[in-house]
N, C-alpha and C positions, 0 to 999 in steps of 0.2 A: 588642679585636677582636670584631666582631659574632658573637653566638652562633649555633649551629646549631639548627635546629628538630628536632622529634621524629619527623619522617617517616623511615622506614628509607631508608638510603642507596641501596640497589639500586633501590627504587621511585622515588626521587628521580631517579636517573640515567636510568631508562627514560622517566619522565614528561618530563624535560628534553629528551631526544633527540626524543621525539615532538613536543614544542612547537617545537623548532628546525626540524624538517622541515615542519611545518604553516606556520610563519611564513615559511620560505623559499619555499614553493610559492605562498602568497598574495601575498607582497610582489613576487616575480618576475613573477607573473601581472599584477599591477597596473602594472608598469613600462612596459608597451607600450600604454597607454591612449590616446595621442595620435597614433596612426599616420595618422589622417584629416586631420591638420593641413593647411589649405589653403596654408600658406606653404612648402610642400615645395620649390618652385623656388629659394628662398634658399639651400638646402643645396648648390647647385652650388659655392659657395665654401668649404664646410666638410666635404663628404662624404669627401674623401680623408684628412682628419685627425681624423675623429670617433672617439671613444673606444669600444671594444668592451666594454660593461659586462658582457655575458653571458660573454665569455671570462674576464674578470677574476673574476667571481662563481664560476665553476666552479673555478678554481685556489684562490681563497680558501676555498671550502667544503671542498675537499680538505685543505688545510692545517689548517683549523679541526677537521675530523673527526679528524685525527691527534692534535692537541693535546687534544681532548676525551676521546679514548680513554686518553691517558697520565695526564691529571689531575695533572700534576706539582706544581701549586701546592698541592694538598691535603697534600702531604708537607712543606711549608715552614712553619715557625713564623712568627708575625707579625714577629719581629725579622729573620728570613731574608727575608721578603717586602719589608720595608722596605729592607733592604740591597740586594736585587735591583733595586728601583726606583732607588736611588741609582746602582748600577752601570750600569744601562741609560742613564740620563740622562747620566752621564759618558761612556759610549761614544758616544752620539749627538754629544756636544760634541767628542770626539776625531775622529770621522769628519768633522764639519763643518770642523775645523781642517785636516785633511789635504786636504780638497776645496779649501779656500782656498789652501793651500800649493801644490797642483798647479796651480791656475789662475795663480798668481803665477809659478811656474817656467816655464809655457808662454808667458806674456805679457811677462815681464821683459826689457827690452832688454839686450843684451850680457852675458848670463849665461854664465858659464864652465861647461863640462861639462853643458850643458843636457840633452842626451839621456840622460846617465847619471842625472842628478837626477830627471828626469821618469819614467824607468823605475823608479827606486827608490820614488818616491812612489806611482806606480801600483800597485806590488806591495804596499806597505804599506796603501794605501787598500783594495785588494781583500780582503786578509786581515782588516782591521778591519771591513769591511762584512759579511764572512761571520760573524764573531764576533757582530756586532750582530744579524744575522738570527736567530742561535741564541738570543740573549737575548730577542728581541722576542716569540717565541711564548709563553714563560712569563710574560713581563711583561704582555702583553695579557690572558692568562688571570687574572692577579692583579687587574688593573683591572676586568675583567668581573665577577669574583666579588664584589668590594667594591661595585661599582655595583649589582649585583642585591641584595645584602644591604640596602643603603641604600634602594633602591626598595621592597623588601619591608617594611621598617620604616615606610616612608611610607604604606603601604597599597596598593601596587600589585601585591602578590603574593597567591597563593592556595596554601595549603599550602606556603609557603616558595618557590613558583615564580613567576616573573615572565613575563608574556607581552606581547610576544614576548620570549624571552630576550635578554639583552644580548650582542651579537656584533659585534665591530669588528676591523678589520685596519689596521695602520699601512702606508701605501702612498704612492707618488708619486701625487698626485691629479690627475685631469683638470682642464683649465681650462674655464671656462663661457663659452659664447657667448650673449649676451643681445641680443635684437632688439626694438626699440620703434619705433612710428610716430614720425616727425619732429614731427608736429603735436600730440602729447600724450605724457605719460609713462605708458607701459603696456607690460608684457612680453607680446609676442605670440608669441615663440619662445625657447626656452631649450635649448641642446644642450651635451653634454659633449664636449670636444675632448682630443686627446692631451696628456699632460703635457710640459712642456719646450718648447713652441712659443716661438720668439724674437719679439722686437718686430716685426721685418720681416714675419714670417709673420702675426702678428696684424693688422698694418696692411693687408696684402693682403686678408684676409677682410672686415675692417671697411669699407674703402674700396670694395670690390667691391659689397657689399650696399648701401652708401649711394649709389653712383653708378648702379647698374643698377636697383635696386628702390626707391630713395628712402626707405629706412629707416635709423634710427640703430642702430648695432651696436657692441658692445664685447666683447672677450675678456679675462676677468679670472681670476686665480687664486682658488681656494676653500680653505678649511681643513678642510672635512668634507663628506661626501656620504652621504645616508641611503639607500644601497643596503642589501643584506643579504647578508653582513655590511656594516656601515657602513664607509665608508673615512674614515680620519683621517690628517692630515698628520703627518709625523715632526717632533718638537719637543723642545726641552730644558725646556720649561715644563710641569711636571706639573699645575699648577693649570689651565692652558689645556686640556691634554689631557683631564682628567676632566670638565671643563665641556663640551667638545666631544662626548665620547662620550655624555654624558647628553642634550645637545641633539639629536644624531642619533637616539638611542633614542626620544626623545619624538616625532620625526617618524614613526618606525616604529610607535610605539604609536597615534598619532592616525590612521594609515592604516586602522585598523579602526573608525573612528568617522566620523560625518558631516563633521566639521571637516576631517580629513585627506584623505578621499575627494574633497572639493571644493577641494583646494589650488589647482588651476589654473583654477577657474571664472572668477575676476576678480581684479584687483589687491588689492581688499579682503580676500578670502579668503587670498590669499598672505601679506598683511601680518599678518593674525590668526595664521595658522599659524606664521610666523617669530617673531613677538613671543611667542607662547606658548612655543615651543621655547627661545627666548632666556632668558625668565624662568625656565623649568623647569631648563634646563641650569645656569644660575647657582646656583639654590637646591640642586639635587642635588649639583653639583660642590662647593660650599662645605661642604655637610653631610658629604660623604666626607672632605674635608680636615680638618674640625674634629673629627670623631669618630675618624678612623683615621690620618691623616697630618698632625697639627697643625704639625709642623715644616716642612711644605711650603706653608703658607698664605702667599700673597703679601702684601707690605705694602699698606696702604690706599692706593688711587690718589688723586691730587690731584684736586680738583674741576674744575680747568681744565687743558687741555694746554698746556705751555710750548712756544713756538716753538723748533724745533731750532737756530735761528740766534741765539736770545737768550742772552746771556752771564749766568751766575749773578750775582746782586747787582743786576741792573737793576731799576728801580722796578716795582712790581706793576701799574701802569697799562699797561705794555707787554706784559703777558702776553697771548699770542695764544689766543683762545678758538676752537678749531677747529670745535666743534659749532655754536656761535652763528654763525660765519661761513658754515659750509655750509648752515645753515638759511636764512640771508639769501639765499644763492645760489639755493636751491631755490624760495623764495618769489617771487623776481624772475623766474626762469625760468617758473614756473607762470603768472604774470601776463602775461608776454610771449606765451606760447603761447595763452592764453586769448584774447588780443587778435589772434591770427592772425599775430603777428610772428615767424615761425619763423627766418628768417635772422638777425634781430637777437638772438633768444635764443641761437642757436648762437655768434654772435660774443661775446656776453656770457659764455657758459660758458668759452670759450677764454681770455678776459680774466681771469676768476676763477681758472681753472686756473693761469695764470701767477702770479697773486697768491698762491695757496697754495704754489706752488713756491718763491717768494721767501721764504716763511716756513718752509721746511724740509719741506713735505709734497709729495713728489715724485710727484704724480698724473700718469699718462701721458695720460689723456684724460677730460674731463668732457662728457658728452652726454646726450641723453634716456635712452639705455640704461643709463648710469651711475646715474641716479636711479631708474630702474625696478628696478634690482638692489639697490642699497644702501638705497633708501627703504623696502624691505620689512622691514628690521630696525629695529624701533621699541621695543625693550625698555628703552632708556635714555631718560630724560626729556631735553628740550631740543631736540627736533626733528631736528637734524642733517640728513642727506640726505632724511629724510621730510618736512621742511618743516612745514606746518601741517596735515598729514593727521591727521584726528581718530581714525583707527582704532586706532593704537598707544596713544593716550591712553585710549581706552575699554577696551582690554585691560588696561592697567596699573591702571585704576580697579577692574575686576573682581578683579584679583589683590590689590589692597590691601584689598578688602572680604571676601576669603576667609580663613577660619580656617587653612587649611592648603593645601599644594600639591595634594594629592589632591582636596580639595573644589573648588579652582579648576579643575583639569583636568576633573573630572567635569561641572562646569557648562559649561565652554567647549567641550568635545569634541562636544557635541550641536548646536553652532551650525552653521547652513547658510547664513547670510548675515549681513551687517553689521547688518541690521535685527533679526535674532535676538539679536545681541550687545547691541544697545541695549535690547531688551526684557528681557534678563537683568538689566541694570543697574537697571531700573525695579521689579524684583521685590523684595519685602522679604527681607532676608538671614536 
């Protein structure tokens, strides 16, 4: 277990509280930077279902304040913390199973004693959710503590303190509305909508924006949101969780640097930010697992994704390479849009969506907004939804040339443009 530094505990507690308050004030102030957006009219289709991040933040801060005052994780040994992590993940799995059972009981045809079974499942589900909520507070504190220790060891701390302090909350996440011009792939508007919108509600918003304003729109789920505290989706995958917590913290960290401040200036800056956060999240998450929770390291991923429809034992030549196929799709769409063939590009994207569906990838919609959203995440080689965009490749090259994560972040955090990034690559290391 990572060691404690020599700073007196009372001083550390006061300093941490001050850092949390400063970070909250600055991050919340920065969240309203785009109120001047000229695309305000498009919100007529989303305004009634937009997520109130301010109300969520107030509640989350109150809960985090209580948790910070109790500091329950300080009284747990490493073995007890590890057992708590296991108990939490098992409880999430149990709640998921009960949710599935309840859905089946409601939908199953000709089910005897339906009302009684549904009522029993509802009662059990409520009780188990309450127990899970109690576990979540201390579980989150354990993950926050280990993430901060790891960040401090990597050089991101001063006197044992990391700024901004790692703060996250497991929550039902909002869904993201992305809007792009039809003539090019570029995010012009991004809004958080209420969790749980069904497919028909999404389609009404997307088709309304498309028909009335001639923009491409998509409503997609997200796994994390760099609010403060950061929002993270409930999951049974501990490796995914710690990586996502680190990813969102990196966004919060970059907010205090030129790179993060200029996140929304253009698609290139968005891609640089997301690629940096992706690389950092993976590095920090893997370090936490290897040094503290080695039993929770996931198995090595296969280099290619196997089609969900492919049976085991089929020849290797039939392995479906999702990233390569998505890259091919993006390249063709870019070419068609560059030639001014917008309608043809949209027909092609729908044809490719059906192709992916036939291979087990149940994508609801592929359009310009789809690529504007997913094309920003370029931390993995091979293109994927980013296509031939050179921005992610440049970030990964800088990462490969850096001796440590801290050195990489120190260099890239000062970037104000893609030109700055290319200039960094030309400098002697």
